[in-house]
PDB file of N, H, CA, C and O in Angstrom:
ATOM      1  N   MET A   1       0.829  -1.202   0.000  1.00  0.00           N
ATOM      2  CA  MET A   1       0.000   0.000   0.000  1.00  0.00           C
ATOM      3  C   MET A   1       0.870   1.262   0.000  1.00  0.00           C
ATOM      4  O   MET A   1       2.086   1.185  -0.177  1.00  0.00           O
ATOM      5  N   ILE A   2       0.242   2.411   0.198  1.00  0.00           N
ATOM      6  H   ILE A   2      -0.745   2.474   0.341  1.00  0.00           H
ATOM      7  CA  ILE A   2       0.981   3.674   0.178  1.00  0.00           C
ATOM      8  C   ILE A   2       2.001   3.734   1.320  1.00  0.00           C
ATOM      9  O   ILE A   2       3.114   4.225   1.133  1.00  0.00           O
ATOM     10  N   LEU A   3       1.622   3.237   2.498  1.00  0.00           N
ATOM     11  H   LEU A   3       0.718   2.838   2.650  1.00  0.00           H
ATOM     12  CA  LEU A   3       2.542   3.282   3.639  1.00  0.00           C
ATOM     13  C   LEU A   3       3.817   2.522   3.340  1.00  0.00           C
ATOM     14  O   LEU A   3       4.910   2.990   3.661  1.00  0.00           O
ATOM     15  N   CYS A   4       3.691   1.355   2.728  1.00  0.00           N
ATOM     16  H   CYS A   4       2.804   0.975   2.467  1.00  0.00           H
ATOM     17  CA  CYS A   4       4.878   0.558   2.384  1.00  0.00           C
ATOM     18  C   CYS A   4       5.736   1.325   1.391  1.00  0.00           C
ATOM     19  O   CYS A   4       6.962   1.342   1.502  1.00  0.00           O
ATOM     20  N   TYR A   5       5.089   1.960   0.421  1.00  0.00           N
ATOM     21  H   TYR A   5       4.093   1.946   0.330  1.00  0.00           H
ATOM     22  CA  TYR A   5       5.805   2.726  -0.599  1.00  0.00           C
ATOM     23  C   TYR A   5       6.577   3.872   0.043  1.00  0.00           C
ATOM     24  O   TYR A   5       7.751   4.083  -0.263  1.00  0.00           O
ATOM     25  N   LEU A   6       5.918   4.613   0.937  1.00  0.00           N
ATOM     26  H   LEU A   6       4.965   4.441   1.186  1.00  0.00           H
ATOM     27  CA  LEU A   6       6.583   5.725   1.620  1.00  0.00           C
ATOM     28  C   LEU A   6       7.701   5.209   2.510  1.00  0.00           C
ATOM     29  O   LEU A   6       8.764   5.825   2.588  1.00  0.00           O
ATOM     30  N   LEU A   7       7.476   4.084   3.181  1.00  0.00           N
ATOM     31  H   LEU A   7       6.613   3.583   3.117  1.00  0.00           H
ATOM     32  CA  LEU A   7       8.481   3.525   4.074  1.00  0.00           C
ATOM     33  C   LEU A   7       9.743   3.173   3.307  1.00  0.00           C
ATOM     34  O   LEU A   7      10.854   3.413   3.780  1.00  0.00           O
ATOM     35  N   VAL A   8       9.570   2.598   2.113  1.00  0.00           N
ATOM     36  H   VAL A   8       8.668   2.403   1.728  1.00  0.00           H
ATOM     37  CA  VAL A   8      10.729   2.236   1.292  1.00  0.00           C
ATOM     38  C   VAL A   8      11.490   3.486   0.873  1.00  0.00           C
ATOM     39  O   VAL A   8      12.719   3.513   0.926  1.00  0.00           O
ATOM     40  N   HIS A   9      10.761   4.531   0.453  1.00  0.00           N
ATOM     41  H   HIS A   9       9.762   4.510   0.409  1.00  0.00           H
ATOM     42  CA  HIS A   9      11.419   5.764   0.021  1.00  0.00           C
ATOM     43  C   HIS A   9      12.144   6.436   1.177  1.00  0.00           C
ATOM     44  O   HIS A   9      13.262   6.923   1.010  1.00  0.00           O
ATOM     45  N   ILE A  10      11.520   6.466   2.344  1.00  0.00           N
ATOM     46  H   ILE A  10      10.612   6.071   2.480  1.00  0.00           H
ATOM     47  CA  ILE A  10      12.157   7.072   3.520  1.00  0.00           C
ATOM     48  C   ILE A  10      13.407   6.289   3.899  1.00  0.00           C
ATOM     49  O   ILE A  10      14.437   6.878   4.225  1.00  0.00           O
ATOM     50  N   SER A  11      13.317   4.962   3.858  1.00  0.00           N
ATOM     51  H   SER A  11      12.480   4.483   3.593  1.00  0.00           H
ATOM     52  CA  SER A  11      14.473   4.128   4.195  1.00  0.00           C
ATOM     53  C   SER A  11      15.608   4.384   3.214  1.00  0.00           C
ATOM     54  O   SER A  11      16.770   4.479   3.609  1.00  0.00           O
ATOM     55  N   TYR A  12      15.268   4.495   1.931  1.00  0.00           N
ATOM     56  H   TYR A  12      14.324   4.417   1.610  1.00  0.00           H
ATOM     57  CA  TYR A  12      16.286   4.752   0.905  1.00  0.00           C
ATOM     58  C   TYR A  12      16.910   6.129   1.105  1.00  0.00           C
ATOM     59  O   TYR A  12      18.113   6.303   0.914  1.00  0.00           O
ATOM     60  N   PHE A  13      16.093   7.100   1.488  1.00  0.00           N
ATOM     61  H   PHE A  13      15.116   6.959   1.643  1.00  0.00           H
ATOM     62  CA  PHE A  13      16.590   8.460   1.718  1.00  0.00           C
ATOM     63  C   PHE A  13      17.560   8.477   2.895  1.00  0.00           C
ATOM     64  O   PHE A  13      18.623   9.093   2.823  1.00  0.00           O
ATOM     65  N   ILE A  14      17.189   7.797   3.980  1.00  0.00           N
ATOM     66  H   ILE A  14      16.325   7.296   4.039  1.00  0.00           H
ATOM     67  CA  ILE A  14      18.061   7.723   5.157  1.00  0.00           C
ATOM     68  C   ILE A  14      19.352   7.007   4.799  1.00  0.00           C
ATOM     69  O   ILE A  14      20.432   7.414   5.227  1.00  0.00           O
ATOM     70  N   TYR A  15      19.243   5.943   4.017  1.00  0.00           N
ATOM     71  H   TYR A  15      18.366   5.613   3.669  1.00  0.00           H
ATOM     72  CA  TYR A  15      20.431   5.192   3.606  1.00  0.00           C
ATOM     73  C   TYR A  15      21.360   6.085   2.800  1.00  0.00           C
ATOM     74  O   TYR A  15      22.580   6.026   2.960  1.00  0.00           O
ATOM     75  N   SER A  16      20.787   6.907   1.940  1.00  0.00           N
ATOM     76  H   SER A  16      19.796   6.955   1.810  1.00  0.00           H
ATOM     77  CA  SER A  16      21.596   7.823   1.125  1.00  0.00           C
ATOM     78  C   SER A  16      22.279   8.859   2.018  1.00  0.00           C
ATOM     79  O   SER A  16      23.417   9.253   1.764  1.00  0.00           O
ATOM     80  N   CYS A  17      21.583   9.290   3.054  1.00  0.00           N
ATOM     81  H   CYS A  17      20.659   8.969   3.260  1.00  0.00           H
ATOM     82  CA  CYS A  17      22.175  10.280   3.962  1.00  0.00           C
ATOM     83  C   CYS A  17      23.329   9.665   4.745  1.00  0.00           C
ATOM     84  O   CYS A  17      24.339  10.323   4.995  1.00  0.00           O
ATOM     85  N   ILE A  18      23.174   8.393   5.131  1.00  0.00           N
ATOM     86  H   ILE A  18      22.354   7.859   4.927  1.00  0.00           H
ATOM     87  CA  ILE A  18      24.220   7.723   5.906  1.00  0.00           C
ATOM     88  C   ILE A  18      25.382   7.322   5.006  1.00  0.00           C
ATOM     89  O   ILE A  18      26.547   7.464   5.377  1.00  0.00           O
ATOM     90  N   PHE A  19      25.048   6.817   3.813  1.00  0.00           N
ATOM     91  H   PHE A  19      24.101   6.702   3.512  1.00  0.00           H
ATOM     92  CA  PHE A  19      26.091   6.390   2.882  1.00  0.00           C
ATOM     93  C   PHE A  19      25.969   7.160   1.567  1.00  0.00           C
ATOM     94  O   PHE A  19      25.471   6.614   0.582  1.00  0.00           O
ATOM     95  N   PRO A  20      26.421   8.432   1.532  1.00  0.00           N
ATOM     96  CA  PRO A  20      26.308   9.259   0.325  1.00  0.00           C
ATOM     97  C   PRO A  20      27.147   8.715  -0.828  1.00  0.00           C
ATOM     98  O   PRO A  20      26.914   9.066  -1.985  1.00  0.00           O
ATOM     99  N   ASN A  21      28.128   7.855  -0.517  1.00  0.00           N
ATOM    100  H   ASN A  21      28.317   7.570   0.423  1.00  0.00           H
ATOM    101  CA  ASN A  21      28.983   7.304  -1.568  1.00  0.00           C
ATOM    102  C   ASN A  21      28.322   6.114  -2.258  1.00  0.00           C
ATOM    103  O   ASN A  21      28.813   5.642  -3.283  1.00  0.00           O
ATOM    104  N   ALA A  22      27.209   5.626  -1.701  1.00  0.00           N
ATOM    105  H   ALA A  22      26.811   6.010  -0.868  1.00  0.00           H
ATOM    106  CA  ALA A  22      26.532   4.473  -2.290  1.00  0.00           C
ATOM    107  C   ALA A  22      25.455   4.927  -3.268  1.00  0.00           C
ATOM    108  O   ALA A  22      24.296   4.527  -3.157  1.00  0.00           O
ATOM    109  N   GLN A  23      25.839   5.753  -4.214  1.00  0.00           N
ATOM    110  H   GLN A  23      26.781   6.078  -4.304  1.00  0.00           H
ATOM    111  CA  GLN A  23      24.888   6.259  -5.211  1.00  0.00           C
ATOM    112  C   GLN A  23      24.805   5.316  -6.408  1.00  0.00           C
ATOM    113  O   GLN A  23      24.759   5.777  -7.548  1.00  0.00           O
ATOM    114  N   ARG A  24      24.785   3.998  -6.169  1.00  0.00           N
ATOM    115  H   ARG A  24      24.822   3.623  -5.243  1.00  0.00           H
ATOM    116  CA  ARG A  24      24.736   3.031  -7.252  1.00  0.00           C
ATOM    117  C   ARG A  24      23.534   2.142  -7.042  1.00  0.00           C
ATOM    118  O   ARG A  24      23.286   1.239  -7.842  1.00  0.00           O
TER     119      ARG A  24
END
């Protein structure tokens, strides 16, 4: 559902903030 979709995007955003070098 929408919550799962938002959760995935938020998790990906946090991951990018923690590991900015993992842009692959």
